[in-house]
PAZAPA-4460 file (N, C-alpha, C; in steps of 0.05 Angstrom, whole numbers, plus 32768, in hexadecimal, padded with zeros to 4 digits):
% residues 188
    n_x    n_y    n_z   ca_x   ca_y   ca_z    c_x    c_y    c_z   seq   type   mol
   8284   863C   8552   82A1   864C   8544   82A4   864A   852A     1      M     A
   82A3   8653   851C   82AB   8649   84F9   82CB   864A   8502     2      P     A
   82DC   8634   84F5   8303   862A   84F3   8307   862B   84D0     3      L     A
   831C   863B   84D2   832A   8640   84B5   8344   8634   84B7     4      Y     A
   834A   8623   84A4   8369   8619   84A9   837B   861F   8492     5      A     A
   8385   8629   8496   839A   861D   8479   839B   862D   845C     6      E     A
   8387   864F   846B   8382   8659   8450   8390   8673   844F     7      Q     A
   8387   8686   8439   8391   86AC   8442   8383   86AF   8431     8      T     A
   837F   86CD   843E   837B   86DF   8442   8387   86FB   8436     9      F     A
   8382   870A   841F   8398   8719   8416   8378   8734   8408    10      K     A
   838B   8744   8413   8379   875C   8414   8358   8764   841A    11      G     A
   8357   8758   8435   8343   875C   8438   833C   8775   8456    12      L     A
   832A   878A   8452   8324   879D   845E   830C   8791   8475    13      D     A
   831D   8782   848D   8305   8781   8499   82F7   8797   84A4    14      Y     A
   82FC   87B4   84A2   82F2   87D1   84B2   82D6   87CD   84AB    15      T     A
   82D1   87C6   8490   82C0   87C9   847B   82AC   87A8   8479    16      Q     A
   82B4   8792   847F   82A5   877B   847D   82B1   8776   84A0    17      V     A
   82AF   8770   84B4   82B7   8766   84D2   82C7   874B   84D0    18      P     A
   82D5   873C   84E1   82E3   8728   84E3   82D4   871B   84F1    19      L     A
   82B9   86FF   84F9   82AA   86FA   8505   82B9   86DC   8510    20      S     A
   82B9   86E5   852B   82C4   86D1   853E   82C8   86AF   852E    21      P     A
   82E3   86AE   8537   82EC   8692   8528   82FE   868D   8531    22      S     A
   830B   8672   851F   8323   8663   8536   833E   8667   850F    23      E     A
   834E   8671   8518   8363   866C   84FA   8379   8661   8508    24      Y     A
   837D   8642   84F1   8392   8639   84FE   83AC   8638   84D8    25      E     A
   83BE   8636   84E3   83D9   8638   84C5   83CA   864B   84B2    26      Q     A
   83BE   8667   84B4   83B1   867A   84A4   83BE   8690   849A    27      C     A
   83C2   869B   8489   83CE   86B0   847C   83B9   86C4   8473    28      T     A
   83C8   86E0   8486   83B8   8703   847B   83BE   8707   8474    29      F     A
   83CE   870C   845A   83DC   8722   844E   83C7   8740   8449    30      E     A
   83D7   8759   8448   83CF   876D   843C   83AF   8772   8449    31      Q     A
   83B3   876C   8459   8389   8771   8466   8387   878D   8481    32      C     A
   8372   8790   847B   836F   87A9   848E   835E   87A0   84AA    33      N     A
   836E   879D   84C5   835B   879A   84DC   8359   87AA   84E6    34      F     A
   8364   87CD   84E4   8364   87DF   84F7   834B   87E8   8506    35      S     A
   8348   87E7   851E   833B   87F6   852A   8323   87DC   852C    36      G     A
   8323   87BF   8531   830D   87AC   8538   8319   87A7   854A    37      L     A
   82FF   879B   8555   8301   8785   8570   82F9   8766   8566    38      D     A
   831E   875C   856A   8316   8744   8568   8314   872B   8576    39      L     A
   8308   8732   858A   8305   8729   859F   82F3   8710   8597    40      R     A
   8302   86F6   859F   82E8   86E1   8596   82FA   86CD   8587    41      G     A
   8310   86D8   8576   8324   86CF   8561   8335   86BA   856D    42      N     A
   8339   869E   8563   8355   8697   856A   8364   869B   854F    43      N     A
   838C   869E   8556   839B   8697   8546   83AD   8684   8546    44      F     A
   83AC   8675   853A   83B7   8656   8543   83D6   8659   852E    45      E     A
   83F0   8660   852B   8402   865C   851C   83F6   8666   84FA    46      N     A
   83EE   8680   84FF   83E9   86A1   84E9   8400   86AD   84DB    47      C     A
   83FB   86AE   84D1   8415   86CE   84CC   8400   86E0   84B7    48      T     A
   8404   86F0   84C7   83FE   8711   84C3   8414   871E   84A7    49      F     A
   840A   872C   8490   8426   8734   8482   8419   874B   846F    50      K     A
   8428   8761   847D   841D   8777   8473   8400   877D   8474    51      N     A
   83F7   8779   8497   83E0   8788   8492   83DF   8798   84AC    52      C     A
   83BD   87AA   84AE   83BF   87C2   84BF   83B2   87B5   84D6    53      D     A
   83BD   87B2   84F3   83B0   87AD   8506   83AE   87C1   851E    54      L     A
   83B4   87D5   8510   83B4   87F5   852E   8392   87FE   8533    55      S     A
   839F   87FA   854F   838F   8802   8563   8374   87E9   8568    56      N     A
   837E   87C7   855E   8364   87BA   8560   8361   87AE   8577    57      T     A
   8350   87A4   857E   8345   879E   859A   834E   8783   8595    58      K     A
   835B   876D   85B0   8362   875B   85B3   835E   874D   85CE    59      V     A
   8348   8757   85DD   833B   8746   85F9   8339   8723   85F7    60      P     A
   8346   8718   8603   8344   8705   85FE   8346   86EF   85E6    61      D     A
   8358   86FF   85CF   8365   86EC   85B5   837A   86DC   85BB    62      V     A
   8378   86C8   85AF   8386   86B4   85AD   83A2   86B8   859E    63      S     A
   83BA   86BD   859F   83C8   86C9   858D   83E7   86AB   8592    64      F     A
   83E4   868A   8589   83ED   867C   8589   8404   867A   8574    65      Q     A
   8420   867B   8576   842B   8682   8564   8424   8686   854B    66      Q     A
   8428   869C   854F   841C   86B8   8537   8432   86C1   8536    67      V     A
   8434   86CB   850D   844C   86DB   8508   8442   86F6   84F5    68      R     A
   844B   870A   84FE   8449   8724   84F6   8462   8731   84E5    69      F     A
   845A   8732   84CD   846E   8740   84BE   846C   8754   84B4    70      E     A
   8473   8765   84B6   846F   8788   84AC   8459   8789   84AB    71      H     A
   844C   878B   84B9   842B   8792   84C9   8437   87AE   84D0    72      C     A
   8415   87BE   84D3   841C   87DC   84E7   840B   87DE   84FB    73      K     A
   8413   87D1   8518   83FF   87D1   852F   83FD   87E2   8547    74      M     A
   83FE   87F8   853F   83F1   880E   8559   83E5   8805   856B    75      L     A
   83EF   880F   8588   83DF   8807   8593   83CB   87F7   8595    76      G     A
   83D8   87DD   8597   83CA   87C3   859F   83D0   87C0   85BC    77      I     A
   83B7   87B3   85CE   83C0   87AF   85EC   83BB   8797   85F7    78      H     A
   83D2   8784   85F1   83E4   876E   85E5   83DA   875F   8608    79      F     A
   83DE   8765   861C   83DB   8763   862E   83B8   875B   863C    80      H     A
   83AA   8762   8620   8394   875D   8628   8384   873A   8615    81      A     A
   8399   8740   860A   8391   871D   85F7   8398   8706   860A    82      S     A
   8397   86EB   8601   8393   86D3   8612   83AB   86C0   860C    83      N     A
   83B1   86C5   8633   83CC   86C3   8639   83D4   86A0   8632    84      P     A
   83BD   8697   862A   83C5   8677   862B   83D5   8671   8618    85      F     A
   83F1   866C   8611   83FE   865A   85F9   840E   8677   85E5    86      L     A
   840A   8690   85ED   840E   86AB   85DE   842E   86A3   85E0    87      L     A
   842E   86AC   85C4   8449   86AA   85B0   844A   86C0   8597    88      E     A
   8460   86CD   8598   8460   86E7   857C   8479   86E8   856F    89      F     A
   8475   86EA   8557   848A   86EA   853B   8484   8707   8536    90      I     A
   8495   871B   853C   8489   8738   8532   84A9   8737   851F    91      F     A
   84A5   873E   84FF   84B4   873E   84FA   84B0   875D   84DD    92      S     A
   84C5   8773   84EA   84BB   879A   84D9   84A2   879D   84E1    93      G     A
   849A   8793   84F3   847E   879F   8501   847E   87C4   8507    94      C     A
   8472   87C9   8502   846A   87DF   8511   845F   87DC   852E    95      Q     A
   8467   87DC   8549   8458   87D7   8562   8457   87F1   8575    96      L     A
   8458   880B   856F   8451   881F   857D   843B   8819   858B    97      D     A
   8440   8829   85A8   842C   8836   85B8   841B   8816   85C1    98      Y     A
   8429   87FF   85BC   841A   87E2   85C7   8425   87E2   85E5    99      C     A
   841D   87C9   85F0   8411   87BC   8608   840C   87A6   8608   100      S     A
   8437   87A2   861F   842E   877A   861D   8436   8779   8642   101      F     A
   8423   8789   8647   8427   878D   865F   8425   8773   8671   102      Y     A
   8432   8767   867E   8431   8753   8690   8421   873F   867D   103      N     A
   8438   873C   8670   8433   8720   865C   844F   870D   865F   104      L     A
   844D   86F6   8660   8460   86D7   8661   8462   86D3   8635   105      K     A
   8474   86F0   8632   846A   86DC   8613   8493   86D6   860D   106      I     A
   849A   86C8   861A   84B9   86C0   8614   84BF   86B6   8602   107      K     A
   84DA   86B8   85F1   84E1   86AE   85D4   84CC   86BF   85C9   108      K     A
   84C5   86D8   85CA   84B5   86DB   85BB   84C9   86FB   85A0   109      S     A
   84C5   8701   8586   84DA   870A   857B   84D5   8722   8575   110      K     A
   84D7   873B   8572   84D3   874D   856E   84EC   875A   855A   111      F     A
   84EC   8751   853F   850C   8757   8530   8506   8765   851F   112      I     A
   851D   8784   8521   8514   879A   8514   84F8   879B   8504   113      N     A
   84F2   87AA   8525   84D2   87B3   852D   84D8   87D6   8530   114      C     A
   84BF   87D9   8534   84C0   87FD   853D   84AF   87FB   855E   115      R     A
   84BB   87FF   856D   84A4   87F6   8589   84AA   8817   8595   116      L     A
   849F   8829   8583   84A0   883B   859B   848C   8848   85B4   117      L     A
   848D   8851   85CE   8488   8850   85E0   846E   8831   85E4   118      E     A
   8484   8818   85E5   8474   8803   85E9   8478   87F8   8607   119      T     A
   8468   87EA   860E   8466   87DD   8627   846E   87C6   862D   120      D     A
   8482   87CB   863E   8484   87A4   8643   8487   87A6   866A   121      F     A
   8479   87B3   8667   847D   87B8   8691   8470   8799   8697   122      T     A
   8486   8794   86AC   8482   8771   86BC   847B   8763   86A5   123      K     A
   8484   8766   8689   8486   874D   8678   8494   8734   8677   124      A     A
   8499   872A   8671   84A9   870B   8678   84B4   870D   8657   125      D     A
   84C2   8714   8653   84D1   8712   8635   84EE   86FB   863B   126      L     A
   84E5   86F1   864D   8506   86D6   864B   8509   86CC   8630   127      T     A
   8520   86C6   8623   8529   86C8   85FE   851E   86CC   85EF   128      G     A
   8519   86E9   85FE   8508   86F2   85DC   851E   8700   85CD   129      S     A
   8519   8712   85B1   8523   8718   85A5   851F   872D   8592   130      D     A
   8532   874C   85A4   8526   8765   8596   853E   876E   857C   131      F     A
   854C   8760   856D   8560   8763   8562   8556   8774   8542   132      Q     A
   856B   8789   854E   8560   879F   8530   854C   87BA   8536   133      G     A
   853D   87B8   854F   8526   87C4   8556   852F   87D9   8567   134      S     A
   8514   87F1   8558   8512   8808   8562   8507   880C   857E   135      D     A
   850E   880C   8599   84F5   8812   85B1   84FF   8824   85BF   136      L     A
   84F5   883F   85AB   8501   885A   85B6   84E4   8861   85CA   137      S     A
   84E7   885C   85E4   84CF   8869   85FD   84C7   8855   8602   138      G     A
   84D7   8832   8601   84C7   8823   8603   84CA   8819   8627   139      T     A
   84B2   8808   8629   84B7   8808   864D   84BF   87F2   8658   140      T     A
   84D4   87F3   8667   84E1   87D9   8675   84DE   87E4   8697   141      F     A
   84CC   87D2   869C   84BC   87DC   86B3   84C0   87BE   86CD   142      D     A
   84CC   87AE   86D7   84CD   8791   86E4   84BD   877E   86D0   143      Q     A
   84D5   8785   86B7   84CF   8779   86A7   84EA   8769   86A6   144      T     A
   84EC   874D   86A3   84F6   872C   86A3   84FA   872C   8681   145      T     A
   8514   873A   8684   851F   8740   8669   853C   8725   8669   146      A     A
   853D   870F   8673   855D   86FB   8679   8557   86ED   865B   147      E     A
   8572   86F2   8659   8577   86E1   8639   8570   86F8   8619   148      K     A
   8563   8705   8621   855A   871C   860D   8573   8727   85F5   149      V     A
   856A   8720   85DC   8583   8732   85CD   857B   8749   85BD   150      D     A
   858C   875C   85CF   8585   877C   85C4   859D   8784   85B5   151      F     A
   85AC   876E   85AA   85C0   8778   8595   85AC   8786   857C   152      R     A
   85B1   879B   8572   85B5   87B1   855C   8596   87BC   8568   153      N     A
   858E   87B5   8579   857F   87CD   8580   8580   87E5   8583   154      A     A
   8570   87F0   858C   8570   8813   8587   8559   8821   859A   155      I     A
   8567   883D   85A9   8550   8841   85B7   8551   883C   85D5   156      H     A
   855D   8829   85DA   854A   881C   85EE   855E   8825   8612   157      Y     A
   854A   8828   8626   8552   882E   863C   8549   8818   8658   158      S     A
   8554   880D   865E   8551   87F8   866C   855E   87FD   8691   159      I     A
   8553   87F4   869F   855F   8802   86B5   8566   87E3   86BA   160      D     A
   857C   87D8   86C5   857B   87BA   86CF   857E   87C1   86EC   161      P     A
   8574   87CA   86F3   856E   87D2   8713   854F   87C9   8717   162      E     A
   854B   87CC   870C   852F   87C7   870F   8525   87B2   86F8   163      I     A
   852C   87A8   86DF   8521   8799   86D6   8541   8779   86D3   164      N     A
   8538   8763   86CA   8541   874D   86CA   8552   874B   86AB   165      R     A
   856C   874F   86B2   8579   874D   868E   8595   8739   868D   166      I     A
   858B   872B   86A3   85A8   8713   86A6   85A3   86FF   8692   167      K     A
   85C2   8703   8676   85C0   86F2   866B   85BC   8704   864C   168      G     A
   85AF   871B   8657   85A5   8724   863C   85BF   872F   862D   169      A     A
   85BC   8739   860F   85D1   8739   85FE   85C7   8756   85F6   170      R     A
   85E3   8768   85FC   85D3   8784   85EC   85FC   878D   85DF   171      F     A
   85FC   879B   85CB   860B   87AA   85BF   861E   87C2   85CF   172      D     A
   863A   87BD   85CC   8642   87D5   85D9   8632   87F0   85D4   173      L     A
   862A   87F6   85BF   8617   8815   85B5   8604   8811   85CC   174      D     A
   85FC   87FE   85D9   85DD   8800   85E8   85E8   880A   8603   175      G     A
   8601   8807   8609   8602   8817   8629   85F6   8823   862E   176      L     A
   85F2   883A   861F   85E5   8853   8627   85D1   8848   8631   177      P     A
   85B6   8836   8627   85A0   8830   862D   85A1   881B   8648   178      G     A
   85B9   881E   864A   85B7   880C   8662   85BD   881E   867C   179      L     A
   85D2   8827   8670   85D9   883E   868B   85D1   8860   8689   180      L     A
   85BC   885B   8682   85AC   887E   8677   85AF   887F   869B   181      G     A
   859E   8876   86AB   8597   8887   86C1   85AC   8888   86DC   182      R     A
   85C8   887D   86D0   85D6   888D   86DF   85E6   88A5   86DD   183      Y     A
   85DB   88AF   86BD   85E0   88CB   86B8   8605   88C5   86AB   184      G     A
   8611   88B3   86A2   8626   889F   8698   8629   88AD   867C   185      I     A
   863A   88BF   867D   863C   88C5   865D   8662   88B6   8652   186      K     A
   864A   88AA   8637   865D   8890   862B   8667   889A   8610   187      I     A
   8680   888F   8605   8688   88A5   85EF   8694   88BF   85EA   188      G     A
***
């Protein structure tokens, strides 16, 4: 399997010339189009994706170790199919609508100023993660471990404290409706 290290790939349309299974270490992908591709067989370690379109990519057994996504469009990705070994993400300013992180252990992941509409975190372990400034409209938290998660400045979330573990999580006062919604309590 080819190895690429410390390289920058800019403005490439991988829908025209598909990405062959490779290992990428400390590489940067800028303004690249991966939309709809099957990335199976690729390993990304300490890589950064900037302003890329990864919508509807298939990621079965793909390794994402310490991978950073900045201002990327990432609709409908089933991250739960990726390789769970040393899985670690940082998302900043990304659009992650309709993605699935079902049953993943992604402790200390960062979702800063992201849009996560209808995203699924069912049974995920998010311990110590950060969702500051993110829009979580319709996002599912069901049997999720969200202990010590930072939800400050996040909006439109609904988290049932009776079916999710939220000990030590941080919320703004404006977020109370997202925690108490199931009780029919009106705040304000």
